[in-house]
C-alpha positions as protocol buffer text, in pm:
chain_id: "A"
residue {
  index: 1
  type: MET
  ca { x: -6 y: -18 z: -15 }
}
residue {
  index: 2
  type: VAL
  ca { x: 170 y: 389 z: -78 }
}
residue {
  index: 3
  type: GLU
  ca { x: 127 y: 629 z: 179 }
}
residue {
  index: 4
  type: VAL
  ca { x: 293 y: 888 z: 66 }
}
residue {
  index: 5
  type: ILE
  ca { x: 390 y: 941 z: -239 }
}
residue {
  index: 6
  type: ALA
  ca { x: 610 y: 1246 z: -408 }
}
residue {
  index: 7
  type: LEU
  ca { x: 634 y: 1419 z: -759 }
}
residue {
  index: 8
  type: GLY
  ca { x: 984 y: 1559 z: -853 }
}
residue {
  index: 9
  type: GLU
  ca { x: 1353 y: 1524 z: -949 }
}
residue {
  index: 10
  type: LEU
  ca { x: 1525 y: 1149 z: -910 }
}
residue {
  index: 11
  type: LEU
  ca { x: 1891 y: 1154 z: -1107 }
}
residue {
  index: 12
  type: ILE
  ca { x: 2227 y: 1122 z: -1016 }
}
residue {
  index: 13
  type: ASP
  ca { x: 2451 y: 1307 z: -762 }
}
residue {
  index: 14
  type: PHE
  ca { x: 2857 y: 1350 z: -867 }
}
residue {
  index: 15
  type: ALA
  ca { x: 2977 y: 1389 z: -509 }
}
residue {
  index: 16
  type: THR
  ca { x: 3369 y: 1520 z: -465 }
}
residue {
  index: 17
  type: VAL
  ca { x: 3609 y: 1208 z: -365 }
}
residue {
  index: 18
  type: SER
  ca { x: 3914 y: 1388 z: -456 }
}
residue {
  index: 19
  type: THR
  ca { x: 4097 y: 1682 z: -627 }
}
residue {
  index: 20
  type: ASP
  ca { x: 4398 y: 1723 z: -830 }
}
residue {
  index: 21
  type: GLY
  ca { x: 4695 y: 1940 z: -793 }
}
residue {
  index: 22
  type: SER
  ca { x: 4534 y: 2146 z: -1062 }
}
residue {
  index: 23
  type: GLY
  ca { x: 4196 y: 2160 z: -881 }
}
residue {
  index: 24
  type: TYR
  ca { x: 3990 y: 1877 z: -1105 }
}
residue {
  index: 25
  type: PRO
  ca { x: 3816 y: 1668 z: -885 }
}
residue {
  index: 26
  type: THR
  ca { x: 3733 y: 1264 z: -857 }
}
residue {
  index: 27
  type: MET
  ca { x: 3418 y: 1143 z: -826 }
}
residue {
  index: 28
  type: ALA
  ca { x: 3217 y: 922 z: -751 }
}
residue {
  index: 29
  type: ALA
  ca { x: 2810 y: 843 z: -825 }
}
residue {
  index: 30
  type: HIS
  ca { x: 2507 y: 823 z: -615 }
}
residue {
  index: 31
  type: PRO
  ca { x: 2164 y: 801 z: -635 }
}
residue {
  index: 32
  type: GLY
  ca { x: 1958 y: 1135 z: -571 }
}
residue {
  index: 33
  type: GLY
  ca { x: 1731 y: 1381 z: -583 }
}
residue {
  index: 34
  type: ALA
  ca { x: 1537 y: 1561 z: -319 }
}
residue {
  index: 35
  type: PRO
  ca { x: 1211 y: 1321 z: -322 }
}
residue {
  index: 36
  type: ALA
  ca { x: 1349 y: 1031 z: -370 }
}
residue {
  index: 37
  type: ASN
  ca { x: 1603 y: 1042 z: -59 }
}
residue {
  index: 38
  type: PHE
  ca { x: 1242 y: 1187 z: 122 }
}
residue {
  index: 39
  type: LEU
  ca { x: 1101 y: 871 z: -14 }
}
residue {
  index: 40
  type: ALA
  ca { x: 1421 y: 675 z: 78 }
}
residue {
  index: 41
  type: ALA
  ca { x: 1398 y: 749 z: 436 }
}
residue {
  index: 42
  type: LEU
  ca { x: 999 y: 648 z: 454 }
}
residue {
  index: 43
  type: THR
  ca { x: 1041 y: 306 z: 341 }
}
residue {
  index: 44
  type: LYS
  ca { x: 1320 y: 287 z: 477 }
}
residue {
  index: 45
  type: TYR
  ca { x: 1151 y: 308 z: 843 }
}
residue {
  index: 46
  type: GLY
  ca { x: 854 y: 69 z: 729 }
}
residue {
  index: 47
  type: CYS
  ca { x: 590 y: 312 z: 462 }
}
residue {
  index: 48
  type: GLY
  ca { x: 504 y: 227 z: 133 }
}
residue {
  index: 49
  type: THR
  ca { x: 598 y: 502 z: -128 }
}
residue {
  index: 50
  type: ALA
  ca { x: 563 y: 578 z: -455 }
}
residue {
  index: 51
  type: LEU
  ca { x: 757 y: 798 z: -628 }
}
residue {
  index: 52
  type: LEU
  ca { x: 620 y: 1042 z: -997 }
}
residue {
  index: 53
  type: GLY
  ca { x: 933 y: 1105 z: -1192 }
}
residue {
  index: 54
  type: LYS
  ca { x: 1104 y: 1154 z: -1520 }
}
residue {
  index: 55
  type: VAL
  ca { x: 1476 y: 1013 z: -1615 }
}
residue {
  index: 56
  type: GLY
  ca { x: 1628 y: 902 z: -1909 }
}
residue {
  index: 57
  type: THR
  ca { x: 1581 y: 503 z: -2103 }
}
residue {
  index: 58
  type: ASP
  ca { x: 2045 y: 555 z: -2071 }
}
residue {
  index: 59
  type: THR
  ca { x: 2270 y: 342 z: -1823 }
}
residue {
  index: 60
  type: PHE
  ca { x: 2187 y: 651 z: -1514 }
}
residue {
  index: 61
  type: GLY
  ca { x: 1802 y: 638 z: -1611 }
}
residue {
  index: 62
  type: ASN
  ca { x: 1803 y: 272 z: -1553 }
}
residue {
  index: 63
  type: LEU
  ca { x: 2023 y: 257 z: -1305 }
}
residue {
  index: 64
  type: LEU
  ca { x: 1840 y: 440 z: -1064 }
}
residue {
  index: 65
  type: ILE
  ca { x: 1482 y: 259 z: -1224 }
}
residue {
  index: 66
  type: GLY
  ca { x: 1694 y: -7 z: -1021 }
}
residue {
  index: 67
  type: THR
  ca { x: 1755 y: 167 z: -658 }
}
residue {
  index: 68
  type: LEU
  ca { x: 1432 y: 350 z: -649 }
}
residue {
  index: 69
  type: LYS
  ca { x: 1278 y: -112 z: -622 }
}
residue {
  index: 70
  type: GLU
  ca { x: 1596 y: -172 z: -428 }
}
residue {
  index: 71
  type: ALA
  ca { x: 1520 y: 46 z: -175 }
}
residue {
  index: 72
  type: GLY
  ca { x: 1121 y: -47 z: -216 }
}
residue {
  index: 73
  type: ILE
  ca { x: 985 y: 287 z: -361 }
}
residue {
  index: 74
  type: GLU
  ca { x: 680 y: 132 z: -571 }
}
residue {
  index: 75
  type: THR
  ca { x: 825 y: 312 z: -990 }
}
residue {
  index: 76
  type: ARG
  ca { x: 487 y: 214 z: -1180 }
}
residue {
  index: 77
  type: GLY
  ca { x: 476 y: 643 z: -1111 }
}
residue {
  index: 78
  type: MET
  ca { x: 814 y: 656 z: -1306 }
}
residue {
  index: 79
  type: VAL
  ca { x: 815 y: 775 z: -1693 }
}
residue {
  index: 80
  type: GLN
  ca { x: 1132 y: 689 z: -1949 }
}
residue {
  index: 81
  type: THR
  ca { x: 1210 y: 880 z: -2204 }
}
residue {
  index: 82
  type: GLU
  ca { x: 1497 y: 833 z: -2476 }
}
residue {
  index: 83
  type: TYR
  ca { x: 1524 y: 1154 z: -2566 }
}
residue {
  index: 84
  type: VAL
  ca { x: 1636 y: 1365 z: -2283 }
}
residue {
  index: 85
  type: PHE
  ca { x: 1934 y: 1214 z: -2000 }
}
residue {
  index: 86
  type: THR
  ca { x: 1916 y: 1195 z: -1713 }
}
residue {
  index: 87
  type: THR
  ca { x: 1987 y: 1474 z: -1450 }
}
residue {
  index: 88
  type: LEU
  ca { x: 2340 y: 1486 z: -1400 }
}
residue {
  index: 89
  type: ALA
  ca { x: 2455 y: 1701 z: -1029 }
}
residue {
  index: 90
  type: PHE
  ca { x: 2774 y: 1805 z: -955 }
}
residue {
  index: 91
  type: VAL
  ca { x: 2869 y: 1843 z: -546 }
}
residue {
  index: 92
  type: THR
  ca { x: 3177 y: 1963 z: -448 }
}
residue {
  index: 93
  type: PHE
  ca { x: 3225 y: 2066 z: -118 }
}
residue {
  index: 94
  type: ASP
  ca { x: 3432 y: 2351 z: 46 }
}
residue {
  index: 95
  type: ALA
  ca { x: 3702 y: 2383 z: 371 }
}
residue {
  index: 96
  type: SER
  ca { x: 3415 y: 2322 z: 596 }
}
residue {
  index: 97
  type: GLY
  ca { x: 3214 y: 2074 z: 404 }
}
residue {
  index: 98
  type: ASP
  ca { x: 2966 y: 2310 z: 272 }
}
residue {
  index: 99
  type: ARG
  ca { x: 2846 y: 2208 z: -83 }
}
residue {
  index: 100
  type: LYS
  ca { x: 2855 y: 2362 z: -395 }
}
residue {
  index: 101
  type: PHE
  ca { x: 2575 y: 2245 z: -669 }
}
residue {
  index: 102
  type: ALA
  ca { x: 2613 y: 2227 z: -1100 }
}
residue {
  index: 103
  type: PHE
  ca { x: 2393 y: 2052 z: -1306 }
}
residue {
  index: 104
  type: ALA
  ca { x: 2323 y: 1939 z: -1636 }
}
residue {
  index: 105
  type: ARG
  ca { x: 2031 y: 2008 z: -1679 }
}
residue {
  index: 106
  type: LYS
  ca { x: 1937 y: 2224 z: -1999 }
}
residue {
  index: 107
  type: PRO
  ca { x: 1700 y: 2060 z: -1975 }
}
residue {
  index: 108
  type: GLY
  ca { x: 1702 y: 1719 z: -1774 }
}
residue {
  index: 109
  type: ALA
  ca { x: 1493 y: 1448 z: -1783 }
}
residue {
  index: 110
  type: ASP
  ca { x: 1280 y: 1529 z: -1505 }
}
residue {
  index: 111
  type: THR
  ca { x: 1203 y: 1878 z: -1606 }
}
residue {
  index: 112
  type: CYS
  ca { x: 1003 y: 1706 z: -1880 }
}
residue {
  index: 113
  type: ILE
  ca { x: 738 y: 1525 z: -1744 }
}
residue {
  index: 114
  type: SER
  ca { x: 347 y: 1638 z: -1802 }
}
residue {
  index: 115
  type: PHE
  ca { x: 81 y: 1608 z: -1612 }
}
residue {
  index: 116
  type: GLU
  ca { x: -82 y: 1341 z: -1886 }
}
residue {
  index: 117
  type: GLU
  ca { x: 202 y: 1147 z: -1827 }
}
residue {
  index: 118
  type: LEU
  ca { x: 168 y: 1141 z: -1471 }
}
residue {
  index: 119
  type: ASP
  ca { x: 3 y: 807 z: -1268 }
}
residue {
  index: 120
  type: LEU
  ca { x: -284 y: 987 z: -1014 }
}
residue {
  index: 121
  type: SER
  ca { x: -396 y: 624 z: -940 }
}
residue {
  index: 122
  type: LEU
  ca { x: -126 y: 658 z: -717 }
}
residue {
  index: 123
  type: ILE
  ca { x: -234 y: 1050 z: -547 }
}
residue {
  index: 124
  type: ASP
  ca { x: -526 y: 812 z: -468 }
}
residue {
  index: 125
  type: GLU
  ca { x: -442 y: 590 z: -291 }
}
residue {
  index: 126
  type: ALA
  ca { x: -164 y: 770 z: -78 }
}
residue {
  index: 127
  type: LYS
  ca { x: -224 y: 941 z: 227 }
}
residue {
  index: 128
  type: VAL
  ca { x: 42 y: 1222 z: 189 }
}
residue {
  index: 129
  type: PHE
  ca { x: 145 y: 1418 z: -134 }
}
residue {
  index: 130
  type: HIS
  ca { x: 511 y: 1588 z: -114 }
}
residue {
  index: 131
  type: PHE
  ca { x: 660 y: 1809 z: -387 }
}
residue {
  index: 132
  type: GLY
  ca { x: 986 y: 2057 z: -366 }
}
residue {
  index: 133
  type: THR
  ca { x: 1060 y: 2359 z: -603 }
}
residue {
  index: 134
  type: LEU
  ca { x: 1349 y: 2101 z: -868 }
}
residue {
  index: 135
  type: SER
  ca { x: 988 y: 2106 z: -1015 }
}
residue {
  index: 136
  type: LEU
  ca { x: 908 y: 2391 z: -1086 }
}
residue {
  index: 137
  type: THR
  ca { x: 1167 y: 2548 z: -1262 }
}
residue {
  index: 138
  type: ASP
  ca { x: 1110 y: 2464 z: -1592 }
}
residue {
  index: 139
  type: GLU
  ca { x: 786 y: 2346 z: -1810 }
}
residue {
  index: 140
  type: PRO
  ca { x: 631 y: 2117 z: -1836 }
}
residue {
  index: 141
  type: ALA
  ca { x: 715 y: 2002 z: -1509 }
}
residue {
  index: 142
  type: ARG
  ca { x: 575 y: 2335 z: -1376 }
}
residue {
  index: 143
  type: THR
  ca { x: 217 y: 2285 z: -1453 }
}
residue {
  index: 144
  type: ALA
  ca { x: 276 y: 1899 z: -1421 }
}
residue {
  index: 145
  type: THR
  ca { x: 348 y: 2005 z: -1024 }
}
residue {
  index: 146
  type: GLN
  ca { x: 78 y: 2234 z: -997 }
}
residue {
  index: 147
  type: LYS
  ca { x: -172 y: 2040 z: -1140 }
}
residue {
  index: 148
  type: ALA
  ca { x: -65 y: 1759 z: -948 }
}
residue {
  index: 149
  type: VAL
  ca { x: -54 y: 1962 z: -620 }
}
residue {
  index: 150
  type: ALA
  ca { x: -435 y: 2074 z: -717 }
}
residue {
  index: 151
  type: TYR
  ca { x: -570 y: 1762 z: -802 }
}
residue {
  index: 152
  type: ALA
  ca { x: -416 y: 1586 z: -411 }
}
residue {
  index: 153
  type: LYS
  ca { x: -567 y: 1879 z: -255 }
}
residue {
  index: 154
  type: SER
  ca { x: -911 y: 1771 z: -388 }
}
residue {
  index: 155
  type: LYS
  ca { x: -876 y: 1438 z: -289 }
}
residue {
  index: 156
  type: GLY
  ca { x: -801 y: 1572 z: 135 }
}
residue {
  index: 157
  type: LYS
  ca { x: -451 y: 1427 z: 59 }
}
residue {
  index: 158
  type: LEU
  ca { x: -191 y: 1597 z: 332 }
}
residue {
  index: 159
  type: ILE
  ca { x: 27 y: 1781 z: 167 }
}
residue {
  index: 160
  type: THR
  ca { x: 392 y: 1839 z: 277 }
}
residue {
  index: 161
  type: TYR
  ca { x: 630 y: 2044 z: 115 }
}
residue {
  index: 162
  type: ASP
  ca { x: 1031 y: 2118 z: 111 }
}
residue {
  index: 163
  type: PRO
  ca { x: 1125 y: 2477 z: -46 }
}
residue {
  index: 164
  type: ASN
  ca { x: 1459 y: 2286 z: -149 }
}
residue {
  index: 165
  type: LEU
  ca { x: 1631 y: 2632 z: -352 }
}
residue {
  index: 166
  type: ARG
  ca { x: 1919 y: 2546 z: -544 }
}
residue {
  index: 167
  type: LYS
  ca { x: 2002 y: 2875 z: -725 }
}
residue {
  index: 168
  type: PRO
  ca { x: 2146 y: 2760 z: -1007 }
}
residue {
  index: 169
  type: LEU
  ca { x: 1874 y: 2590 z: -1185 }
}
residue {
  index: 170
  type: TRP
  ca { x: 1660 y: 2930 z: -1185 }
}
residue {
  index: 171
  type: SER
  ca { x: 1632 y: 3171 z: -1427 }
}
residue {
  index: 172
  type: ASP
  ca { x: 1653 y: 3434 z: -1193 }
}
residue {
  index: 173
  type: MET
  ca { x: 1590 y: 3471 z: -851 }
}
residue {
  index: 174
  type: GLU
  ca { x: 1264 y: 3664 z: -859 }
}
residue {
  index: 175
  type: THR
  ca { x: 1084 y: 3386 z: -1053 }
}
residue {
  index: 176
  type: ALA
  ca { x: 1255 y: 3138 z: -803 }
}
residue {
  index: 177
  type: LYS
  ca { x: 1083 y: 3341 z: -510 }
}
residue {
  index: 178
  type: GLU
  ca { x: 718 y: 3334 z: -706 }
}
residue {
  index: 179
  type: GLN
  ca { x: 815 y: 2988 z: -735 }
}
residue {
  index: 180
  type: LEU
  ca { x: 893 y: 2924 z: -362 }
}
residue {
  index: 181
  type: LEU
  ca { x: 614 y: 3142 z: -207 }
}
residue {
  index: 182
  type: TRP
  ca { x: 340 y: 2928 z: -458 }
}
residue {
  index: 183
  type: GLY
  ca { x: 456 y: 2604 z: -326 }
}
residue {
  index: 184
  type: LEU
  ca { x: 388 y: 2783 z: 25 }
}
residue {
  index: 185
  type: LYS
  ca { x: 38 y: 2787 z: 39 }
}
residue {
  index: 186
  type: GLN
  ca { x: -19 y: 2508 z: -66 }
}
residue {
  index: 187
  type: ALA
  ca { x: 85 y: 2298 z: 200 }
}
residue {
  index: 188
  type: ASP
  ca { x: 34 y: 2178 z: 544 }
}
residue {
  index: 189
  type: VAL
  ca { x: 344 y: 2077 z: 654 }
}
residue {
  index: 190
  type: VAL
  ca { x: 676 y: 2269 z: 564 }
}
residue {
  index: 191
  type: LYS
  ca { x: 1029 y: 2167 z: 564 }
}
residue {
  index: 192
  type: ILE
  ca { x: 1263 y: 2480 z: 533 }
}
residue {
  index: 193
  type: SER
  ca { x: 1569 y: 2624 z: 587 }
}
residue {
  index: 194
  type: ASP
  ca { x: 1710 y: 2904 z: 766 }
}
residue {
  index: 195
  type: GLU
  ca { x: 1865 y: 3018 z: 448 }
}
residue {
  index: 196
  type: GLU
  ca { x: 1535 y: 2959 z: 240 }
}
residue {
  index: 197
  type: VAL
  ca { x: 1357 y: 3192 z: 522 }
}
residue {
  index: 198
  type: ALA
  ca { x: 1616 y: 3485 z: 497 }
}
residue {
  index: 199
  type: PHE
  ca { x: 1590 y: 3464 z: 115 }
}
residue {
  index: 200
  type: LEU
  ca { x: 1226 y: 3460 z: 99 }
}
residue {
  index: 201
  type: PHE
  ca { x: 1140 y: 3676 z: 434 }
}
residue {
  index: 202
  type: GLY
  ca { x: 1479 y: 3886 z: 554 }
}
residue {
  index: 203
  type: LEU
  ca { x: 1407 y: 3740 z: 875 }
}
residue {
  index: 204
  type: GLY
  ca { x: 1540 y: 3483 z: 1190 }
}
residue {
  index: 205
  type: VAL
  ca { x: 1457 y: 3161 z: 1199 }
}
residue {
  index: 206
  type: GLU
  ca { x: 1154 y: 3260 z: 1477 }
}
residue {
  index: 207
  type: GLU
  ca { x: 995 y: 3503 z: 1297 }
}
residue {
  index: 208
  type: GLY
  ca { x: 1041 y: 3332 z: 924 }
}
residue {
  index: 209
  type: ALA
  ca { x: 861 y: 3023 z: 1142 }
}
residue {
  index: 210
  type: GLN
  ca { x: 569 y: 3270 z: 1268 }
}
residue {
  index: 211
  type: HIS
  ca { x: 483 y: 3435 z: 888 }
}
residue {
  index: 212
  type: ILE
  ca { x: 492 y: 3123 z: 780 }
}
residue {
  index: 213
  type: LEU
  ca { x: 174 y: 3018 z: 961 }
}
residue {
  index: 214
  type: GLU
  ca { x: 7 y: 3334 z: 998 }
}
residue {
  index: 215
  type: HIS
  ca { x: 51 y: 3364 z: 615 }
}
residue {
  index: 216
  type: PHE
  ca { x: 22 y: 3048 z: 445 }
}
residue {
  index: 217
  type: GLY
  ca { x: -230 y: 2826 z: 632 }
}
residue {
  index: 218
  type: VAL
  ca { x: 37 y: 2616 z: 694 }
}
residue {
  index: 219
  type: LYS
  ca { x: -40 y: 2400 z: 992 }
}
residue {
  index: 220
  type: LEU
  ca { x: 328 y: 2311 z: 1151 }
}
residue {
  index: 221
  type: VAL
  ca { x: 690 y: 2457 z: 978 }
}
residue {
  index: 222
  type: PHE
  ca { x: 1048 y: 2291 z: 1079 }
}
residue {
  index: 223
  type: VAL
  ca { x: 1302 y: 2555 z: 1037 }
}
residue {
  index: 224
  type: THR
  ca { x: 1656 y: 2269 z: 960 }
}
residue {
  index: 225
  type: CYS
  ca { x: 1908 y: 2528 z: 1095 }
}
residue {
  index: 226
  type: GLY
  ca { x: 2215 y: 2284 z: 939 }
}
residue {
  index: 227
  type: ALA
  ca { x: 2447 y: 2128 z: 1236 }
}
residue {
  index: 228
  type: GLU
  ca { x: 2210 y: 2342 z: 1537 }
}
residue {
  index: 229
  type: GLY
  ca { x: 1924 y: 2145 z: 1502 }
}
residue {
  index: 230
  type: CYS
  ca { x: 1592 y: 2234 z: 1407 }
}
residue {
  index: 231
  type: LEU
  ca { x: 1312 y: 2485 z: 1522 }
}
residue {
  index: 232
  type: PHE
  ca { x: 942 y: 2325 z: 1562 }
}
residue {
  index: 233
  type: LYS
  ca { x: 599 y: 2504 z: 1529 }
}
residue {
  index: 234
  type: ASN
  ca { x: 253 y: 2482 z: 1501 }
}
residue {
  index: 235
  type: ALA
  ca { x: -60 y: 2668 z: 1664 }
}
residue {
  index: 236
  type: LYS
  ca { x: -24 y: 2469 z: 1963 }
}
residue {
  index: 237
  type: ALA
  ca { x: 358 y: 2443 z: 2037 }
}
residue {
  index: 238
  type: GLU
  ca { x: 691 y: 2561 z: 1907 }
}
residue {
  index: 239
  type: GLY
  ca { x: 1037 y: 2435 z: 2017 }
}
residue {
  index: 240
  type: ARG
  ca { x: 1382 y: 2326 z: 1903 }
}
residue {
  index: 241
  type: VAL
  ca { x: 1599 y: 2022 z: 1894 }
}
residue {
  index: 242
  type: PRO
  ca { x: 1936 y: 2028 z: 1888 }
}
residue {
  index: 243
  type: GLY
  ca { x: 2195 y: 1865 z: 1589 }
}
residue {
  index: 244
  type: LEU
  ca { x: 2426 y: 1604 z: 1714 }
}
residue {
  index: 245
  type: LYS
  ca { x: 2769 y: 1705 z: 1787 }
}
residue {
  index: 246
  type: GLY
  ca { x: 3100 y: 1487 z: 1784 }
}
residue {
  index: 247
  type: ILE
  ca { x: 3013 y: 1337 z: 1477 }
}
residue {
  index: 248
  type: LYS
  ca { x: 3247 y: 1353 z: 1161 }
}
residue {
  index: 249
  type: VAL
  ca { x: 3097 y: 1486 z: 885 }
}
residue {
  index: 250
  type: VAL
  ca { x: 3142 y: 1304 z: 525 }
}
residue {
  index: 251
  type: ASP
  ca { x: 2936 y: 1416 z: 304 }
}
residue {
  index: 252
  type: THR
  ca { x: 2598 y: 1659 z: 385 }
}
residue {
  index: 253
  type: THR
  ca { x: 2447 y: 1589 z: 89 }
}
residue {
  index: 254
  type: GLY
  ca { x: 2068 y: 1436 z: 124 }
}
residue {
  index: 255
  type: ALA
  ca { x: 2039 y: 1506 z: 495 }
}
residue {
  index: 256
  type: GLY
  ca { x: 1777 y: 1772 z: 449 }
}
residue {
  index: 257
  type: ASP
  ca { x: 1539 y: 1473 z: 256 }
}
residue {
  index: 258
  type: ILE
  ca { x: 1632 y: 1247 z: 480 }
}
residue {
  index: 259
  type: PHE
  ca { x: 1499 y: 1472 z: 760 }
}
residue {
  index: 260
  type: GLY
  ca { x: 1197 y: 1532 z: 570 }
}
residue {
  index: 261
  type: GLY
  ca { x: 1138 y: 1156 z: 524 }
}
residue {
  index: 262
  type: SER
  ca { x: 1221 y: 1073 z: 888 }
}
residue {
  index: 263
  type: ALA
  ca { x: 984 y: 1401 z: 1044 }
}
residue {
  index: 264
  type: VAL
  ca { x: 661 y: 1275 z: 744 }
}
residue {
  index: 265
  type: TRP
  ca { x: 739 y: 853 z: 921 }
}
residue {
  index: 266
  type: LYS
  ca { x: 683 y: 999 z: 1241 }
}
residue {
  index: 267
  type: LEU
  ca { x: 405 y: 1235 z: 1177 }
}
residue {
  index: 268
  type: LEU
  ca { x: 229 y: 940 z: 1052 }
}
residue {
  index: 269
  type: GLN
  ca { x: 299 y: 740 z: 1334 }
}
residue {
  index: 270
  type: HIS
  ca { x: 154 y: 988 z: 1549 }
}
residue {
  index: 271
  type: GLY
  ca { x: -152 y: 967 z: 1312 }
}
residue {
  index: 272
  type: LYS
  ca { x: -255 y: 1350 z: 1427 }
}
residue {
  index: 273
  type: ALA
  ca { x: -345 y: 1610 z: 1261 }
}
residue {
  index: 274
  type: PRO
  ca { x: -1 y: 1796 z: 1198 }
}
residue {
  index: 275
  type: GLU
  ca { x: -144 y: 2128 z: 1405 }
}
residue {
  index: 276
  type: THR
  ca { x: -295 y: 1948 z: 1693 }
}
residue {
  index: 277
  type: LEU
  ca { x: 17 y: 1803 z: 1807 }
}
residue {
  index: 278
  type: ASP
  ca { x: 167 y: 1898 z: 2131 }
}
residue {
  index: 279
  type: ALA
  ca { x: 562 y: 1984 z: 2243 }
}
residue {
  index: 280
  type: GLU
  ca { x: 574 y: 1662 z: 2351 }
}
residue {
  index: 281
  type: GLU
  ca { x: 456 y: 1491 z: 2050 }
}
residue {
  index: 282
  type: LEU
  ca { x: 650 y: 1743 z: 1841 }
}
residue {
  index: 283
  type: ARG
  ca { x: 956 y: 1661 z: 2001 }
}
residue {
  index: 284
  type: ASP
  ca { x: 927 y: 1348 z: 1937 }
}
residue {
  index: 285
  type: VAL
  ca { x: 888 y: 1372 z: 1528 }
}
residue {
  index: 286
  type: VAL
  ca { x: 1238 y: 1635 z: 1509 }
}
residue {
  index: 287
  type: SER
  ca { x: 1433 y: 1504 z: 1801 }
}
residue {
  index: 288
  type: TYR
  ca { x: 1425 y: 1186 z: 1564 }
}
residue {
  index: 289
  type: ALA
  ca { x: 1468 y: 1340 z: 1251 }
}
residue {
  index: 290
  type: CYS
  ca { x: 1758 y: 1503 z: 1341 }
}
residue {
  index: 291
  type: ALA
  ca { x: 1911 y: 1197 z: 1451 }
}
residue {
  index: 292
  type: ALA
  ca { x: 1860 y: 1007 z: 1120 }
}
residue {
  index: 293
  type: ALA
  ca { x: 1979 y: 1364 z: 929 }
}
residue {
  index: 294
  type: GLY
  ca { x: 2244 y: 1352 z: 1157 }
}
residue {
  index: 295
  type: LEU
  ca { x: 2342 y: 1034 z: 1125 }
}
residue {
  index: 296
  type: SER
  ca { x: 2321 y: 1063 z: 721 }
}
residue {
  index: 297
  type: THR
  ca { x: 2564 y: 1279 z: 744 }
}
residue {
  index: 298
  type: THR
  ca { x: 2831 y: 1002 z: 819 }
}
residue {
  index: 299
  type: LYS
  ca { x: 2809 y: 803 z: 508 }
}
residue {
  index: 300
  type: SER
  ca { x: 2861 y: 990 z: 158 }
}
residue {
  index: 301
  type: GLY
  ca { x: 2512 y: 1042 z: -57 }
}
residue {
  index: 302
  type: GLY
  ca { x: 2167 y: 1071 z: -8 }
}
residue {
  index: 303
  type: ILE
  ca { x: 2036 y: 697 z: -54 }
}
residue {
  index: 304
  type: PRO
  ca { x: 2290 y: 506 z: 68 }
}
residue {
  index: 305
  type: SER
  ca { x: 2313 y: 701 z: 383 }
}
residue {
  index: 306
  type: ILE
  ca { x: 1998 y: 671 z: 588 }
}
residue {
  index: 307
  type: PRO
  ca { x: 2048 y: 463 z: 885 }
}
residue {
  index: 308
  type: ASP
  ca { x: 1911 y: 207 z: 1048 }
}
residue {
  index: 309
  type: TYR
  ca { x: 1620 y: 237 z: 1246 }
}
residue {
  index: 310
  type: ALA
  ca { x: 1760 y: 80 z: 1584 }
}
residue {
  index: 311
  type: ASP
  ca { x: 2054 y: 356 z: 1516 }
}
residue {
  index: 312
  type: VAL
  ca { x: 1885 y: 649 z: 1510 }
}
residue {
  index: 313
  type: LEU
  ca { x: 1662 y: 564 z: 1821 }
}
residue {
  index: 314
  type: GLU
  ca { x: 1961 y: 531 z: 1986 }
}
residue {
  index: 315
  type: ILE
  ca { x: 2080 y: 856 z: 1915 }
}
residue {
  index: 316
  type: GLN
  ca { x: 1717 y: 1020 z: 1993 }
}
residue {
  index: 317
  type: LYS
  ca { x: 1783 y: 923 z: 2350 }
}
residue {
  index: 318
  type: LYS
  ca { x: 2067 y: 1199 z: 2340 }
}
residue {
  index: 319
  type: LEU
  ca { x: 1836 y: 1489 z: 2169 }
}
residue {
  index: 320
  type: ILE
  ca { x: 1459 y: 1444 z: 2344 }
}
């Protein structure tokens, strides 16, 4: 049974392994894409999931479809095309481990999915519909996303959203802001970073969370702050959970997505409307998600780095 469905990019992340004397990186390929990482975390912890997306019929597209199947993510909503290459992302790191992105996506297969290619029966089956903003950068994927969100809302699905701003993919920042704000207006639950709050509103974490709740109809917001953890807020409660300390960070790729998937999994376990959760319940959700995301940074890649349930529980005890 599909409980959570996501729409969006499935791609290859090329992550820097080493750099030669001239600055050229040696890179390792990993399966990636924010919605795929998000679903992989949910699947890892026992939730039925499916992805709506598009890849090429090339080697990487075939590998990615295989990875979804191995992870337990339903693939009947995936479309393959021989006319466009699977999207590639190249991730380099600075001295502090922060990422820089470059993309081979002009176009990439993920941007070429149309609404007519979507398997709406998967949305009918699910409880939760999730989307991000990489599918809003270009047509026809933008219209497909907008229509899919409208369809999911008409069917009474819980809508979860991750702005996931990647500036190199937008033609201009005004369009990026417009589309990110559109997404906020659709969502029940939002996972947003402190950097994205600053980009959209010029506000700090607490003020940004309050602004989102007051002006966009969002019922629950998580503002992630990297290694500093996460602020949570709904109409009943707010608080903070710290990030993991004393860990060796190898790769932060996918950590935010794994946080989001883990948080939504915990929300489903509680079985309550997001706006009704109290501080203790929200702390349980966020501490679990922070533990999962933090542990994921000790390994390379997104999907391959999702930690086991028992390991997350052990670390969660230190964060509650």
